[in-house]
N, CA, C and O of each residue as an XYZ file, in Angstrom:
664
protein
N      31.939     15.912     16.062
C      31.001     16.202     14.991
C      30.062     17.318     15.442
O      29.527     17.270     16.550
N      29.864     18.297     14.609
C      28.971     19.403     14.907
C      27.517     18.928     14.862
O      27.103     18.239     13.930
N      26.765     19.304     15.873
C      25.358     18.919     15.920
C      24.533     19.962     15.185
O      24.608     21.153     15.489
N      23.756     19.516     14.229
C      22.846     20.400     13.514
C      21.712     20.766     14.459
O      21.054     19.881     15.006
N      21.477     22.042     14.654
C      20.466     22.472     15.621
C      19.078     21.920     15.309
O      18.267     21.738     16.217
N      18.798     21.652     14.034
C      17.485     21.116     13.693
C      17.327     19.679     14.197
O      16.212     19.160     14.256
N      18.446     19.032     14.561
C      18.360     17.663     15.025
C      18.303     17.554     16.552
O      18.111     16.460     17.082
N      18.467     18.669     17.262
C      18.410     18.625     18.717
C      16.954     18.471     19.145
O      16.107     19.286     18.777
N      16.664     17.433     19.918
C      15.311     17.234     20.438
C      15.146     18.042     21.721
O      14.129     18.709     21.913
N      16.152     17.981     22.603
C      16.099     18.777     23.831
C      17.497     18.954     24.386
O      18.272     18.000     24.449
N      17.822     20.176     24.791
C      19.113     20.510     25.378
C      18.833     21.274     26.670
O      18.431     22.437     26.629
N      19.043     20.625     27.813
C      18.737     21.249     29.100
C      19.665     22.403     29.439
O      19.337     23.229     30.291
N      20.811     22.474     28.790
C      21.724     23.590     29.037
C      21.216     24.871     28.395
O      21.623     25.964     28.789
N      20.324     24.748     27.402
C      19.850     25.923     26.681
C      18.359     26.187     26.865
O      17.882     27.267     26.517
N      17.625     25.236     27.398
C      16.179     25.376     27.527
C      15.751     25.035     28.945
O      16.119     23.989     29.480
N      14.973     25.921     29.548
C      14.508     25.643     30.900
C      13.005     25.398     30.963
O      12.458     25.203     32.049
N      12.341     25.405     29.835
C      10.902     25.185     29.791
C      10.616     23.680     29.830
O      10.905     22.968     28.868
N      10.056     23.206     30.925
C       9.763     21.779     31.085
C       8.309     21.446     30.771
O       7.844     20.354     31.099
N       7.587     22.365     30.144
C       6.149     22.165     29.941
C       5.807     20.956     29.070
O       4.713     20.410     29.211
N       6.685     20.518     28.185
C       6.395     19.354     27.356
C       6.719     18.024     28.018
O       6.439     16.962     27.463
N       7.315     18.087     29.215
C       7.734     16.878     29.939
C       6.673     16.453     30.942
O       6.032     17.296     31.569
N       6.486     15.135     31.097
C       5.560     14.628     32.114
C       6.028     13.268     32.612
O       6.638     12.495     31.873
N       5.733     12.992     33.869
C       6.032     11.699     34.481
C       4.738     10.907     34.551
O       3.709     11.428     34.980
N       4.786      9.648     34.130
C       3.641      8.751     34.256
C       4.147      7.486     34.942
O       5.042      6.802     34.443
N       3.562      7.195     36.081
C       3.972      6.038     36.872
C       2.914      4.949     36.792
O       1.859      5.128     36.185
N       3.217      3.820     37.415
C       2.293      2.684     37.413
C       1.009      2.941     38.198
O       0.129      2.080     38.231
N       0.889      4.096     38.822
C      -0.361      4.466     39.500
C      -1.551      4.463     38.559
O      -2.692      4.316     38.997
N      -1.288      4.627     37.250
C      -2.372      4.568     36.263
C      -2.995      3.175     36.222
O      -4.083      2.989     35.679
N      -2.280      2.180     36.815
C      -2.782      0.802     36.867
C      -2.886      0.308     38.313
O      -3.007     -0.894     38.551
N      -2.840      1.236     39.282
C      -2.983      0.865     40.685
C      -1.686      0.714     41.455
O      -1.718      0.440     42.654
N      -0.529      0.886     40.794
C       0.759      0.732     41.470
C       1.119      1.918     42.340
O       0.404      2.919     42.383
N       2.249      1.788     43.040
C       2.675      2.819     43.997
C       4.013      3.468     43.656
O       4.577      4.165     44.499
N       4.535      3.266     42.457
C       5.806      3.882     42.088
C       5.640      5.390     42.004
O       4.554      5.897     41.727
N       6.744      6.101     42.250
C       6.677      7.560     42.240
C       7.916      8.130     41.572
O       9.019      8.035     42.110
N       7.733      8.726     40.393
C       8.811      9.404     39.692
C       8.651     10.910     39.791
O       7.539     11.419     39.931
N       9.765     11.617     39.717
C       9.792     13.078     39.773
C      10.724     13.583     38.685
O      11.624     12.871     38.239
N      10.492     14.844     38.256
C      11.354     15.414     37.242
C      11.504     16.905     37.495
O      10.523     17.605     37.748
N      12.750     17.387     37.425
C      13.004     18.804     37.630
C      14.240     19.228     36.856
O      15.009     18.396     36.376
N      14.414     20.534     36.745
C      15.594     21.102     36.105
C      16.584     21.443     37.203
O      16.218     22.082     38.189
N      17.825     21.026     37.047
C      18.864     21.283     38.041
C      19.935     22.192     37.456
O      20.485     21.925     36.387
N      20.212     23.246     38.163
C      21.314     24.156     37.835
C      21.296     24.616     36.383
O      22.346     24.929     35.823
N      20.118     24.661     35.766
C      19.985     25.046     34.359
C      20.933     24.296     33.443
O      21.353     24.822     32.412
N      21.276     23.053     33.819
C      22.194     22.308     32.965
C      21.768     20.870     32.705
O      22.290     20.240     31.785
N      20.836     20.332     33.486
C      20.368     18.978     33.199
C      18.989     18.742     33.808
O      18.596     19.362     34.796
N      18.268     17.809     33.163
C      17.001     17.355     33.714
C      17.283     16.233     34.700
O      18.132     15.378     34.448
N      16.584     16.236     35.806
C      16.818     15.238     36.855
C      15.552     14.416     37.049
O      14.545     14.914     37.552
N      15.615     13.139     36.640
C      14.512     12.188     36.737
C      14.875     11.201     37.842
O      15.889     10.509     37.756
N      14.046     11.140     38.873
C      14.392     10.321     40.037
C      13.117      9.858     40.732
O      12.031     10.390     40.501
N      13.274      8.865     41.579
C      12.128      8.392     42.331
C      12.331      6.992     42.845
O      13.448      6.545     43.104
N      11.196      6.308     42.985
C      11.201      4.958     43.540
C      10.216      4.091     42.768
O       9.062      4.466     42.561
N      10.694      2.924     42.347
C       9.821      1.937     41.710
C       9.357      0.977     42.790
O      10.167      0.435     43.541
N       8.058      0.771     42.865
C       7.446     -0.142     43.826
C       6.773     -1.286     43.068
O       6.195     -1.080     42.001
N       6.853     -2.476     43.622
C       6.173     -3.623     43.018
C       4.802     -3.880     43.650
O       4.084     -4.789     43.234
N       4.445     -3.084     44.645
C       3.150     -3.254     45.319
C       2.002     -2.989     44.351
O       2.122     -2.181     43.431
N       0.889     -3.682     44.573
C      -0.340     -3.505     43.776
C      -0.095     -3.687     42.279
O      -0.646     -2.948     41.463
N       0.731     -4.670     41.918
C       1.043     -4.955     40.514
C       1.751     -3.800     39.818
O       1.633     -3.636     38.603
N       2.482     -3.003     40.583
C       3.248     -1.895     40.011
C       4.572     -2.377     39.466
O       4.806     -3.578     39.330
N       5.441     -1.420     39.153
C       6.763     -1.797     38.708
C       7.389     -0.910     37.653
O       8.380     -1.307     37.039
N       6.837      0.304     37.413
C       7.489      1.169     36.427
C       7.252      2.642     36.726
O       6.304      3.031     37.408
N       8.154      3.432     36.187
C       8.008      4.884     36.146
C       8.515      5.316     34.777
O       9.505      4.782     34.278
N       7.836      6.281     34.177
C       8.253      6.755     32.856
C       8.261      8.276     32.813
O       7.517      8.950     33.525
N       9.118      8.783     31.964
C       9.251     10.211     31.712
C       9.079     10.416     30.221
O       9.744      9.760     29.419
N       8.185     11.330     29.843
C       7.884     11.534     28.424
C       8.042     13.001     28.059
O       7.776     13.896     28.861
N       8.482     13.219     26.826
C       8.564     14.568     26.271
C       7.832     14.577     24.940
O       8.219     13.888     23.996
N       6.761     15.374     24.880
C       5.958     15.490     23.665
C       6.294     16.805     22.982
O       6.432     17.837     23.638
N       6.427     16.763     21.654
C       6.822     17.938     20.891
C       6.123     17.933     19.542
O       5.488     16.951     19.156
N       6.252     19.050     18.834
C       5.689     19.152     17.499
C       6.356     18.113     16.605
O       7.557     17.869     16.720
N       5.588     17.510     15.726
C       6.094     16.456     14.841
C       7.440     16.835     14.239
O       7.621     17.944     13.736
N       8.380     15.897     14.297
C       9.739     16.113     13.798
C      10.023     15.085     12.703
O       9.854     13.884     12.908
N      10.454     15.570     11.544
C      10.804     14.687     10.431
C      12.199     14.126     10.683
O      13.170     14.877     10.780
N      12.293     12.801     10.789
C      13.582     12.151     11.017
C      13.956     11.246      9.848
O      14.826     10.386      9.984
N      13.311     11.432      8.711
C      13.497     10.523      7.574
C      14.929     10.470      7.057
O      15.322      9.460      6.473
N      15.719     11.515      7.248
C      17.101     11.495      6.758
C      18.096     11.227      7.892
O      19.304     11.361      7.694
N      17.604     10.851      9.072
C      18.466     10.618     10.230
C      18.510      9.131     10.564
O      17.564      8.398     10.279
N      19.602      8.691     11.165
C      19.759      7.266     11.442
C      20.051      6.936     12.904
O      19.955      5.776     13.305
N      20.407      7.945     13.706
C      20.823      7.687     15.083
C      20.181      8.664     16.045
O      19.835      9.788     15.680
N      20.031      8.219     17.273
C      19.670      9.117     18.366
C      20.788      9.005     19.398
O      21.299      7.916     19.664
N      21.160     10.149     19.976
C      22.192     10.179     21.010
C      21.625     10.849     22.245
O      20.910     11.848     22.163
N      21.961     10.274     23.396
C      21.539     10.858     24.661
C      22.773     11.054     25.529
O      23.660     10.203     25.571
N      22.816     12.184     26.217
C      23.884     12.450     27.178
C      23.263     12.310     28.562
O      22.411     13.108     28.952
N      23.696     11.289     29.303
C      23.088     10.967     30.601
C      24.150     10.612     31.639
O      25.282     10.254     31.314
N      23.742     10.725     32.884
C      24.535     10.251     34.023
C      23.561      9.521     34.925
O      22.583     10.104     35.393
N      23.824      8.261     35.167
C      22.844      7.456     35.883
C      23.318      6.939     37.215
O      24.178      7.518     37.879
N      22.724      5.829     37.577
C      22.927      5.213     38.883
C      23.368      3.752     38.753
O      23.320      3.002     39.727
N      23.794      3.351     37.560
C      24.206      1.976     37.328
C      23.065      1.045     36.956
O      23.278     -0.155     36.784
N      21.872      1.575     36.831
C      20.698      0.748     36.515
C      20.395      0.775     35.019
O      20.927      1.596     34.272
N      19.521     -0.149     34.602
C      19.101     -0.227     33.209
C      17.807      0.565     33.011
O      16.907      0.539     33.850
N      17.741      1.266     31.883
C      16.579      2.054     31.498
C      16.218      1.726     30.057
O      16.970      1.059     29.345
N      15.057      2.207     29.646
C      14.653      2.149     28.241
C      14.652      3.577     27.716
O      14.226      4.500     28.411
N      15.130      3.757     26.488
C      14.889      4.990     25.750
C      13.756      4.660     24.794
O      13.780      3.617     24.140
N      12.762      5.540     24.704
C      11.540      5.244     23.966
C      11.221      6.345     22.956
O      11.440      7.529     23.212
N      10.702      5.930     21.812
C      10.242      6.864     20.780
C       8.846      6.447     20.356
O       8.546      5.260     20.222
N       7.993      7.455     20.146
C       6.676      7.202     19.562
C       6.543      8.038     18.296
O       6.901      9.216     18.260
N       6.018      7.394     17.264
C       5.772      8.124     16.022
C       4.692      9.177     16.251
O       4.853     10.334     15.861
N       3.614      8.782     16.871
C       2.516      9.681     17.242
C       2.320      9.550     18.747
O       2.302      8.439     19.276
N       2.177     10.655     19.425
C       2.049     10.630     20.884
C       0.855      9.795     21.349
O       0.899      9.214     22.434
N      -0.206      9.725     20.547
C      -1.403      8.988     20.960
C      -1.301      7.484     20.728
O      -2.150      6.730     21.204
N      -0.274      7.036     20.002
C      -0.105      5.601     19.761
C       0.212      4.872     21.057
O       0.856      5.420     21.952
N      -0.242      3.650     21.143
C       0.056      2.829     22.318
C       1.428      2.180     22.199
O       2.093      1.955     23.211
N       1.851      1.882     21.010
C       3.134      1.225     20.750
C       4.278      2.227     20.874
O       4.190      3.342     20.360
N       5.354      1.828     21.556
C       6.577      2.622     21.627
C       7.723      1.791     21.067
O       7.725      0.567     21.194
N       8.682      2.443     20.456
C       9.896      1.790     19.959
C      10.993      2.041     20.982
O      11.225      3.179     21.389
N      11.669      0.967     21.398
C      12.587      1.104     22.520
C      13.990      0.570     22.223
O      14.203     -0.250     21.330
N      14.926      1.075     23.013
C      16.273      0.528     23.129
C      16.616      0.534     24.608
O      16.331      1.500     25.316
N      17.224     -0.539     25.070
C      17.659     -0.631     26.458
C      19.058     -0.056     26.582
O      19.866     -0.160     25.659
N      19.344      0.555     27.732
C      20.697      1.024     27.988
C      20.982      0.954     29.483
O      20.092      1.111     30.318
N      22.239      0.716     29.786
C      22.698      0.700     31.173
C      23.469      1.977     31.439
O      24.184      2.475     30.570
N      23.323      2.499     32.638
C      23.979      3.752     32.988
C      25.205      3.507     33.854
O      25.383      2.440     34.441
N      26.033      4.527     33.911
C      27.155      4.560     34.841
C      26.960      5.787     35.723
O      26.017      6.556     35.534
N      27.836      5.957     36.661
C      27.738      7.117     37.552
C      28.557      8.290     37.025
O      28.833      9.246     37.750
N      28.942      8.203     35.747
C      29.657      9.281     35.060
C      28.810      9.729     33.864
O      27.953      8.985     33.388
N      29.061     10.960     33.382
C      28.377     11.408     32.174
C      28.822     10.541     31.007
O      30.011     10.261     30.853
N      27.880     10.121     30.195
C      28.175      9.306     29.033
C      27.254      9.703     27.883
O      26.139     10.177     28.101
N      27.730      9.505     26.669
C      26.907      9.693     25.480
C      26.607      8.314     24.929
O      27.517      7.556     24.593
N      25.327      7.995     24.839
C      24.884      6.688     24.365
C      24.225      6.886     23.007
O      23.397      7.780     22.833
N      24.598      6.047     22.051
C      24.077      6.135     20.681
C      23.213      4.917     20.377
O      23.597      3.783     20.661
N      22.055      5.164     19.802
C      21.157      4.098     19.350
C      20.934      4.267     17.856
O      20.752      5.387     17.381
N      20.947      3.179     17.119
C      20.504      3.225     15.727
C      18.985      3.192     15.736
O      18.384      2.331     16.378
N      18.373      4.112     15.036
C      16.909      4.141     14.981
C      16.362      2.819     14.457
O      15.327      2.348     14.926
N      17.047      2.220     13.491
C      16.580      0.974     12.887
C      16.650     -0.219     13.844
O      16.048     -1.257     13.570
N      17.374     -0.090     14.964
C      17.448     -1.163     15.962
C      16.362     -1.054     17.024
O      16.180     -1.976     17.820
N      15.644      0.058     17.045
C      14.609      0.252     18.064
C      13.393     -0.601     17.707
O      12.867     -0.514     16.598
N      12.959     -1.417     18.651
C      11.886     -2.375     18.369
C      10.594     -1.993     19.093
O      10.631     -1.335     20.133
N       9.446     -2.412     18.534
C       8.150     -2.017     19.070
C       7.736     -2.852     20.284
O       7.920     -4.069     20.317
N       7.171     -2.160     21.281
C       6.640     -2.831     22.468
C       5.323     -2.187     22.881
O       5.011     -1.054     22.515
N       4.569     -2.950     23.651
C       3.352     -2.440     24.279
C       3.186     -3.187     25.596
O       3.148     -4.417     25.620
N       3.088     -2.435     26.690
C       2.949     -3.002     28.034
C       4.032     -4.045     28.332
O       3.752     -5.094     28.913
N       5.262     -3.746     27.930
C       6.388     -4.618     28.230
C       6.560     -5.821     27.319
O       7.474     -6.619     27.524
N       5.718     -5.965     26.337
C       5.797     -7.100     25.417
C       6.273     -6.631     24.041
O       5.808     -5.620     23.516
N       7.197     -7.379     23.481
C       7.666     -7.071     22.133
C       6.585     -7.441     21.133
O       5.995     -8.518     21.216
N       6.326     -6.552     20.193
C       5.284     -6.768     19.196
C       5.860     -7.383     17.928
O       7.035     -7.203     17.610
N       5.025     -8.100     17.223
C       5.400     -8.709     15.948
C       5.184     -7.680     14.840
O       4.332     -7.846     13.967
N       5.972     -6.627     14.903
C       5.938     -5.555     13.913
C       7.381     -5.221     13.557
O       8.291     -5.570     14.309
N       7.610     -4.557     12.433
C       8.979     -4.165     12.073
C       9.565     -3.148     13.056
O       8.833     -2.426     13.733
N      10.877     -3.108     13.120
C      11.565     -2.090     13.920
C      11.255     -0.708     13.363
O      10.657     -0.571     12.296
N      11.667      0.302     14.097
C      11.394      1.692     13.711
C      12.005      1.997     12.348
O      13.189      1.755     12.111
N      11.194      2.519     11.483
C      11.656      2.990     10.187
C      11.656      4.513     10.268
O      10.626      5.112     10.577
N      12.798      5.149      9.994
C      12.837      6.610     10.113
C      11.711      7.267      9.336
O      11.528      7.017      8.145
N      10.967      8.104     10.022
C       9.875      8.863      9.414
C       9.669     10.115     10.258
O      10.528     10.996     10.290
N       8.545     10.192     10.931
C       8.254     11.343     11.788
C       7.957     10.850     13.194
O       7.382      9.779     13.387
N       8.363     11.659     14.178
C       8.117     11.302     15.579
C       7.535     12.499     16.326
O       7.707     13.647     15.914
N       6.840     12.213     17.436
C       6.241     13.261     18.264
C       6.550     13.111     19.754
O       6.195     13.980     20.551
N       7.207     12.017     20.133
C       7.446     11.816     21.562
C       8.692     10.967     21.788
O       8.947     10.004     21.064
N       9.455     11.341     22.797
C      10.570     10.513     23.259
C      10.380     10.339     24.758
O       9.603     11.060     25.384
N      11.091      9.380     25.324
C      10.959      9.207     26.764
C      11.935      8.198     27.325
O      12.734      7.589     26.614
N      11.834      8.052     28.623
C      12.649      7.108     29.384
C      11.725      6.302     30.271
O      10.682      6.797     30.699
N      12.096      5.066     30.548
C      11.296      4.217     31.420
C      12.241      3.348     32.231
O      13.256      2.868     31.725
N      11.893      3.153     33.498
C      12.592      2.187     34.327
C      11.568      1.152     34.758
O      10.516      1.493     35.299
N      11.882     -0.117     34.515
C      10.978     -1.231     34.826
C      11.813     -2.505     34.909
O      11.724     -3.361     34.029
N      12.613     -2.637     35.947
C      13.551     -3.749     36.073
C      13.025     -4.919     36.898
O      13.792     -5.794     37.301
N      11.713     -4.935     37.150
C      11.075     -6.012     37.924
C      11.676     -6.133     39.322
O      11.805     -7.226     39.874
N      12.043     -4.968     39.879
C      12.560     -4.931     41.237
C      12.163     -3.604     41.878
O      12.068     -2.580     41.201
N      11.934     -3.633     43.180
C      11.669     -2.399     43.916
C      13.006     -1.700     44.092
O      13.953     -2.286     44.617
N      13.088     -0.436     43.650
C      14.375      0.262     43.707
C      14.194      1.768     43.592
O      13.225      2.254     43.008
N      15.144      2.490     44.160
C      15.248      3.923     43.928
C      15.993      4.106     42.615
O      16.776      3.242     42.220
N      15.756      5.220     41.939
C      16.460      5.477     40.686
C      16.790      6.954     40.552
O      16.174      7.815     41.180
N      17.788      7.219     39.706
C      18.258      8.579     39.504
C      18.923      8.665     38.133
O      19.918      7.987     37.878
N      18.373      9.497     37.253
C      18.907      9.662     35.908
C      18.992     11.153     35.587
O      17.986     11.862     35.607
N      20.190     11.611     35.295
C      20.407     12.995     34.874
C      20.519     13.000     33.353
O      21.223     12.175     32.770
N      19.818     13.935     32.718
C      19.764     14.000     31.255
C      20.212     15.394     30.830
O      19.628     16.395     31.243
N      21.245     15.451     30.008
C      21.747     16.752     29.568
C      21.252     17.116     28.172
O      20.870     18.260     27.925
N      21.257     16.129     27.243
C      20.908     16.458     25.856
C      20.407     15.203     25.136
O      20.852     14.089     25.411
N      19.465     15.416     24.205
C      18.940     14.354     23.355
C      18.931     14.921     21.932
O      18.328     15.963     21.674
N      19.604     14.226     21.018
C      19.638     14.735     19.652
C      19.700     13.586     18.654
O      20.034     12.450     18.990
N      19.365     13.928     17.416
C      19.311     12.968     16.317
C      20.362     13.321     15.267
O      20.635     14.496     15.020
N      20.939     12.306     14.661
C      21.909     12.521     13.573
C      21.493     11.709     12.361
O      22.169     11.743     11.333
């Protein structure tokens, strides 16, 4: 299926500007986890680091903030990733300043894979707790991201090639 360019959120093969990307670790709450993000070979984003459980830590997140995108006529998000066999969250925020994120869990393999999420299946969370609110209703979004928080101390490695909406 041909990807409509207006639906591409980020394509690392075509864009090398990482200015909208940021890593936020549990250090904001006193933890010791350390995530890193860089562009590799102008073909993928490389998110890697170590999750620590010390000092009530336990997560690392990667966020991409962009100009508001209308997704009202779209139903799916697809990510092209290559992981380390661990579980991650894919996250969407309607407004970047909102505390609530809509998430879907996914497990990675050590091969490139395309993972599809239905937007309507993404459920709201805050600080790891599911909220008593409706799932994501397609509208407008300003932020996407990834999070690792498996309640274990571990190294992690996630390569991201493309994120797009259909």
